[in-house]
Backbone as numpy.savetxt, mean C-alpha at the origin, in Angstrom:
# Nx Ny Nz CAx CAy CAz Cx Cy Cz
5.31 -5.70 17.12 4.08 -6.17 16.16 3.31 -7.61 17.15
2.31 -7.08 17.21 1.51 -8.54 17.84 1.20 -9.45 16.89
0.81 -10.70 17.75 0.39 -11.84 16.41 -0.56 -11.43 15.80
-1.56 -11.22 16.17 -3.10 -10.08 15.85 -2.42 -9.81 14.21
-1.77 -8.27 14.67 -1.24 -7.50 14.08 -0.66 -8.49 12.82
0.56 -9.15 12.76 1.08 -10.38 12.04 -0.10 -10.88 11.50
-0.95 -11.79 12.06 -2.64 -12.72 10.88 -3.27 -11.74 10.34
-2.88 -10.50 10.41 -3.90 -9.67 10.04 -2.83 -8.99 8.36
-2.18 -9.05 8.67 -1.64 -8.87 6.89 -2.43 -9.33 5.44
-2.41 -8.52 4.49 -3.06 -9.72 3.82 -2.00 -9.63 2.34
-0.80 -9.96 2.25 0.21 -10.29 1.79 0.12 -10.08 -0.04
-0.15 -9.89 -0.83 0.43 -9.72 -2.08 1.17 -9.29 -3.10
1.04 -10.07 -4.27 2.65 -9.73 -5.05 2.39 -8.18 -5.68
3.63 -7.95 -5.83 3.69 -6.59 -6.63 3.05 -6.69 -7.79
2.49 -6.79 -8.54 2.10 -6.72 -9.41 0.42 -6.62 -9.26
-0.14 -7.10 -8.40 -1.39 -6.78 -7.81 -1.62 -5.82 -7.26
-0.07 -5.63 -6.30 -0.62 -4.10 -5.65 -0.49 -2.95 -6.16
0.16 -3.17 -7.52 0.42 -2.32 -8.20 -1.08 -1.80 -9.54
-1.90 -2.87 -9.43 -3.24 -2.39 -9.68 -4.50 -1.85 -8.46
-4.11 -2.75 -7.93 -5.27 -2.18 -6.48 -4.47 -0.61 -6.31
-3.52 -0.05 -5.12 -2.71 0.64 -5.80 -3.28 2.11 -6.71
-3.36 1.92 -7.67 -3.45 2.59 -9.10 -2.06 3.61 -9.58
-1.10 2.93 -8.99 0.05 3.63 -9.32 0.99 2.69 -10.28
2.11 3.17 -10.31 2.85 2.26 -11.32 4.55 1.85 -10.36
5.08 1.04 -10.75 6.10 0.75 -10.52 7.27 1.09 -9.21
7.92 1.94 -9.89 8.74 3.94 -9.47 7.72 4.45 -8.13
6.69 4.23 -8.33 5.95 5.12 -7.08 5.47 4.02 -6.17
5.32 2.72 -6.29 5.35 1.83 -5.44 6.86 1.78 -4.67
7.51 2.12 -5.33 9.20 2.06 -4.30 9.12 3.33 -3.98
8.98 3.81 -4.40 9.09 5.81 -3.76 8.03 5.61 -2.38
7.00 4.85 -2.63 5.96 4.67 -0.98 6.53 3.67 -0.43
7.62 2.60 -0.79 7.84 1.91 0.18 9.01 2.86 1.10
9.84 3.17 -0.10 11.21 3.70 0.85 10.38 5.18 1.55
9.40 5.76 1.36 8.84 6.92 2.65 8.68 6.10 3.91
8.08 4.72 3.97 7.96 3.90 4.56 5.73 4.40 4.83
5.66 4.24 3.50 3.58 4.66 3.39 2.97 3.70 3.13
3.83 2.49 2.42 3.59 0.63 2.48 4.21 0.41 2.52
3.90 -1.23 2.98 5.12 -1.61 3.93 4.60 -2.70 2.60
6.28 -3.44 2.28 7.22 -4.23 1.37 7.65 -5.70 2.18
7.53 -6.83 1.88 8.08 -7.97 2.55 8.99 -8.70 1.57
9.84 -9.16 1.35 10.36 -10.77 0.17 10.35 -11.60 0.84
9.32 -12.56 -0.43 9.13 -13.69 0.16 10.22 -14.20 -1.22
11.15 -15.20 -0.26 12.08 -15.85 -1.58 12.76 -14.49 -2.54
12.61 -14.62 -3.71 12.56 -13.56 -5.03 11.51 -12.50 -4.84
10.45 -12.83 -4.54 9.59 -12.00 -4.74 9.13 -10.95 -3.86
8.90 -9.63 -4.38 8.15 -8.59 -3.34 6.76 -8.72 -3.36
6.31 -8.33 -1.77 4.95 -8.73 -1.67 4.35 -7.84 -0.99
3.29 -7.16 -0.87 2.93 -6.45 -0.42 2.04 -6.22 0.33
1.44 -5.34 1.24 0.78 -5.82 2.55 -0.15 -4.62 1.79
-1.42 -5.47 1.44 -2.60 -4.92 0.77 -3.36 -3.76 2.31
-3.31 -4.13 3.37 -3.83 -3.45 4.24 -3.18 -2.13 4.34
-1.92 -2.00 3.88 -0.81 -0.65 4.13 -1.43 0.23 2.38
-1.46 -0.73 1.79 -2.02 0.10 0.56 -3.49 1.18 0.76
-4.65 0.14 1.49 -5.54 0.93 2.06 -5.52 1.94 2.81
-4.46 1.50 3.81 -4.05 2.52 4.85 -4.14 4.17 3.94
-3.25 4.32 2.84 -2.13 5.09 2.29 -3.52 5.92 1.98
-4.53 4.96 0.95 -5.41 5.58 0.44 -6.33 6.58 1.47
-6.76 5.81 2.87 -7.23 7.00 3.37 -6.62 7.80 4.16
-5.24 8.16 3.73 -4.18 8.92 4.60 -4.30 10.42 3.44
-4.93 10.11 2.14 -5.03 10.83 1.02 -5.88 12.03 0.90
-5.36 13.19 1.16 -6.92 14.68 1.21 -7.66 14.00 0.22
-8.92 14.84 0.78 -9.83 14.59 0.03 -10.72 15.50 -1.07
-10.62 15.70 -2.08 -11.21 17.33 -2.64 -12.59 17.09 -2.37
-12.70 18.84 -2.13 -14.27 18.81 -1.90 -15.04 18.88 -2.91
-16.59 18.30 -3.07 -16.95 19.11 -4.22 -17.02 19.79 -4.76
-16.81 20.23 -5.89 -17.09 21.49 -6.84 -18.00 22.91 -6.11
-19.14 22.41 -5.69 -20.06 23.65 -4.80 -19.58 23.72 -3.46
-18.47 23.08 -3.32 -17.87 23.62 -1.91 -16.50 24.15 -2.02
-16.34 24.70 -3.86 -14.55 25.30 -2.96 -15.39 27.04 -2.91
């Protein structure tokens, strides 16, 4: 990982990540285990890279509008 990429990390506490992500703690740990969101330990606290949550959301399939089905 380059220095530029390291500087772009936006680490937020797990509690804030759950709100941002719209998921519960169990789902967050499933996503971490699957490598879909990035987590780090800062002393005793789990911190989540908010950019990885955005990337995860962007990777989800879009549901077409009801008129296009």
